[in-house]
N, C-alpha and C positions, 0 to 999 in steps of 0.2 A: 504494499500499499504506499502511495506516494505521501509525504509529511512533508511539514514545515514547521520553523519554530516562530513563537509569539511570545513577545516579551511584553509582561505585566507589570504594572507600577507595583511594585512593592516594597515598603520601606525605603531605605534612601538609594535604594538602587533597584531591581525589578527581578520578577522570578519567570524564567523563560520553561516555556512548556512546548514538548513537541506534539503537534495534532495531524489529524489527517488534512492532506490537501483541499479535500471537499469541506471543512468546517468554515461557517462564516467567521471572520473578523469584523465584529462592530465598532466603529467609531465614526465619527463624524469627518468631514473634509479636512484636506491637510490645512492647518493654520498658519500663515503666512508670518514670521515674526517681524517686528520694527526693523528696519536696518539701521535706524538710530534712535534709542529709546529717548536718549535725555532730549534731543531736539523735538520729539514727538510730544514729551510732555510738554516742554516750554511752549510749543505751537496750540498745544488743548487750552493752556492756560490762560493765552492771548487771544485764541480764537473761540470760545466756549459755545455751549448751546443753550440758548434761552437767557443769557448773562453776559451783563459787562464781563471784560478781561478782571482775574483776580486782582492785577495790581492797580485798577482802577477800584474797584469794589473797596480795597485796602486803603487805598488813597483817600476814597471820600469818607471811611468812616474813621479814620485815625484812631484806631482803637488801643487802647491800654493793656488789652488782655485779649490773647487768642487762643481758641483751643482747635486742635487739628486732631480728629480721630483716627484710630487705625484699629484693624483687626486684631485679634490674637493669634497664637501661634498655629492655630488650626487651619488658619488661610494661607496659601502661599502667595500672599502680596509682595509686589516688589515694593515693599514702602520706603528704601533707601530712596529709590529713583524719584518716587512720588514727593516725600515729602523734602527731600535735600532742594526739588525744584518750585516747591511752594513756596519754601522759605526764601529761595533768591527774589521770587517777587515781592514777598513782603517786605525784603530789603529794600529794593527798588522804590517800594512807597514810603520807606522811612521807618518801617516797624523792625526791631532788634530782636535778636533770639531770647533776649529775657524777657520778652512779653508773650513767649509762645509755652504753652503746655500741651505736651502729645499725651492724648487720652487713650488709653486702650478699651476698647467697645468690648468687654469681656461677656455682656449679659449676663447669665450667671453661670458661666464657665469660671475655673478656678482662677486666682491674680495668676499672671506671669511671673516666671523666674528671672534671674539676673541673666541665666544662659542665654533664655529665649530672647529676652529684649536683646540680647548681643546679636544674636542670630537675626531677628528681626530689622534691626535699625543701625547695627553698627557703632563702634565706639565714637566716632565723630559726632553722629546725633546724639548719641547720649550724652557726651560732655556738653553740647550746646544747649542742649532743651531740660526742662521739666519732662518727667515720663511718669504719668502714674496710670493704676489701673481703676476701671470702674468696679463699683463693691455695690451689688444690687440689694446687699443685706444688710446692708450698716444706714439706718436712717437719716444719720445725722451729715452725711455725704450728698442726701437728695432734696428735691425741691418739690413740693405738688403746683402741677400746672392745670390740673383738672380735677373736678369734684366727681364727675356723674358719667361715666365710672371713674373711679379715682387712678390717677396716672401722676407717677412721680418719676424726676428725671435726675440725672446726674448735676447736682449744683454747680460745679465749676464750668460744665457745659452751658446750662440754662444762662448762669451770670455773666458769660463771656463777649466781649462785645465784637466779637467776630469769630462766626462757628463756619469751621470747614471740615467736612465729613470726606474721608476715603476709603477704599475699599476694593473689593474684586469681586467682578460680575462673574456668576459661573451656574449651571444648573441648578436648583435647592429643589432637594424631594418633597416638600412641605410648602415653601412660600413660593415658586414658581422658578424666582432666580434671586440669589444672593446680589449685596449691593445695595447702592441706594437706602431707601428707608430705612432697610435692616442694620443700618450701621448708627441709627437711633433706636429703633424698636425691634429686635430685643436689645441690642447691644447697650444703649444708656439707663434703661428703664429701672423700675424698682421691682421687686420679687413678685408681687401680686398683678402687675401688668404684664410680666413675662410668663405668668400662671395663665393669665386670660388668654395671651397671645397663642399657649399650647396647650388650651382647655381639651378636654375630651371631645367636646361638640365639635370645635374648631378640627381637631386630627382627624373624627370621624367622618368629617366631609370630605367626599370623593373628588372636589376639586381644591382642596389643598394637595396640590401635587406638583412635579417639576414642569415647568415649562409653561405653566400657566398663570398668568395674572387676574384677567377679568374673570370676577366672581368668586377668586380665592380668597376665603376669609383670612388665612394668615396675612395675605398681602393688604385685604384692605383696614385690619385692625393696625398694621403698621405705618400704613399711608395716614390714617387719623391721626396718630400719635405724632407721625412726623411733622404733620401740618401745624399741629399744635404748637410743638417745641420748636420747630423752624431750624432752617439751615442756611447758610449765606451763600455756599459754593461746597459743590461736590467735586471730587477727582476719583473715578473709577478706572481700574485697569481692568483689561480681559487677557488671557496667557494662551500660548500655546501648550500643546500636549506636553512637552519638555520644560515647561515652567518660564520659557522668556515672554517678554512683553509681547503682546502683539495689537493690542488698541488700547488708546487712553480718551476715555468721556470724561468732560470736564464740563461746568456750568451749572444749569439749574437742578435742583435734586431731584425734579420727575422727569423733567425733559430730557436730561444727558443720559439717565439710567434707561430711559426708553429706548433710545436709541441703541445704546450699549445691549440690553436685553435682545433687541432684535438683531444683532450682530451675532451677538454668541449663540443665539439660538441657531440662526443660519450654519455656524463654524462646528456647533457640537452635536448635531441631529444624526441618527442613524435609523434606517427604516427597518420596520419588522413587517413581515408579511404575515405570520403566523407563528405560536409557539415554539419551543425546543426542545428535544427530549433531554439535551444536557447544555446548561448554559455555565459557562465559569467566569467568574467576575471577581475583579480586582477590587480592592477597597478603595483605591486612589493613590496609595504610595504616601510617601510621608510630605506633611505633616498628619493630612487626615488619617492616615490608619494606625497612627500612636496609640488609638483607644478602641477599645469595642464599642462604646457610644458612639465615635462618630463611622465605624466600619457598618453601623445598620445602614447608612444613607447607601452604599454599593447594595446591599440587599434589597432594597424598596425600588431604586431606579433601576433594577434587573426586571420588575415586574410584568411591562410588557411583551418581553422573551418569554414569560413562564405560562405555564397551562397546569391543570391541575394534577398530571401525571408527570412534570417536569421535574428533573431534578438540578439544585443547584449548590455549585461550588465555588464558596468564599474563599479567595486568599487574602489572607491580612497578616500585616508585621505587629499588630499590637503588643504592646506589653503592658497595658493598663486595661481594668475594664471601664472607669469613668470616674466620676466624683463618687465622694464617699455614700452620698443618697442613691444613686443612680446603683452602686454596687450593691449596696443592702435590698434595693428593689429587684433585681435580679435574684440574689440570693431568695429572697421571699417567693418571688412570682415565676422566676424564670424557667421551672419545670412543669407551671401549670397556666400557659398564658390566656385560658379560657376563664379561669378563677379571677386573673387578673383584670381581664376586661369586665366581667361582673362588679369585681369592687369600685373600678373608679367610672362606672356608670350610675353607681348606686349613690354618689356623691356628688359636691360643685366643687370641692376643694382639690385643688390640684398638688399632686407632690411633685418634689422638685426632679425633673427629669424623667417623669411616667411619660411623657410623650416621644421618649427616643423607644419604649418596649410597645408602646401603641401603635407606631408606625411601623414595628417589626413583627406584629402581629398581623398585619395585610399580607406580608410573604407567608406565614404560619397558616394563616386562612386557606391559602391558595395551594401550597404544596406541603405541609406539614411539618414538623419536627424533623422528621426521617428523611426528609429529602432535600433537608436544608446543611449542604456538608461544609464544615470551616476547618481549614488548612492555616496552621497558625503555630509558631514556636515561643511567641511571647509568654503566653500564658499557660500554667499547668494543667493537664487533662483533667481534673476534677474540677476547676474552675470554668473549663469549658464547658462541661456537661451540664453546668447549671444556667448557661446564656440561652437557651432555647435554641441550642443548633446542636449537628451530630457532628463533634470531632472526626477529624480523619486521623485513623491509629497507625501505628507500625513503627520500624525504625526508620533512622533516618532525617532529615530536616523537612520543613514543610514543604517545599521544592519537589523532593524527591516522593513525598508521601502524596502531594496533588498530581502528580505524575502516574504515579502506581495507579490511584483511584480514576483517573481518567482512562488510563489503557484497559483496566478492568472493564469499564463501563463499554467502551467502545468494542472490547471483544465479546460482552455478551449481546450487545445489539449493534451489530456491524451498521445495518441501516439507519441508525439513530441520526437524528438531525443535531448538530451540534454547532454551539454558538461560543466566541470567545469575547468579551469586553474588555481589553486591555488597559482603558483609562478609567474604567470603573465609572463611581457617579459622575464624572466629567462628561460622559457620553449622553446624551438624552436620546432614549430611544422612543422611536415614533411610530404607529401604525402605517403601513406603507399604503398609499392611495390605490385602489382598485384600476387595472389596466383598463384600457379604452376598448371596448367592443367593435 
């Protein structure tokens, strides 16, 4: 049988899988990298979408305090590129580094570590600017901006005289696309607002899915909060499959984000005509696959390729389950996801990170735990068995065990339809249009 090698994003490198030449490799079109990223960012800041140039906005405001938000380590944003260019434009408007705070929009993720800050920003930016984490569970760092329903936001951001939001536009498994308004909600809001954004009714809506904004309740909640809180200038990036900058979308929070989403959708979409018997899915590689919590995104975005009898082989390098709350949740409910669904629908109280297991249940309801296979080296087998997955056992590393599992499946069902998704959740699967008759 003719074969070929396919490299899946896996940790900081890749996992190579040998597959039949007839297997479908699902990925979007080739994304052209920017030839001169620094020039592209400068151009975007000076010729923005739906806004005056950043330099003019800053010169008109003459702010004494500026907040530039950024994503945490779970998003591969070219932060140094974006923020260095932003500071250059602020300098040209007479605003020094001492007026600028870089605010990491953690949402409900844990605070950043010093090592992560160096990875995300580099030593020069860390020396130049104050860098702080948003902390959704510390009321003294928040300010109320709405009472019905109650919404609080990071005080430092709300009180800044110039608000700049940065981030990454990519398919998002519940909010349609990341970036834009998500840099504010859930990035900078309080625990109660995040819980409402991720409540079981919102997560249970089929419109809360990747690639969809219209009618998506996650998107609509985030937009309402972002309009209330405000943003003076947006700078979002898009990246290639190998993490190089591919597009810069700057200007109005909503107009620039909409243009970016349209482009990213075209770059990342792959057509699926009908379900496959076996799907091999990457969890997205570093930094996305550092935790099982983030690995769930890959499971959910594979759904358009899965039928009731399909098998999904997830390949993830994760070394941690997630937050303490999520870890405890999985220990309590991971072996009985139906009981978990019954528990969360019986109350309007949203537990921290419960939404990630709720999204995973979309996959479990389709194919069951038995056909959700998990190839991983970073977590002990007894921990894996409590995560509502079926660990891939045996000797050797995850790559070797995944290959053996794959080969055994193909030997048992030589006519099986097989698909591999090398970029994992960075690829958005779409139902193929019917052929013309």
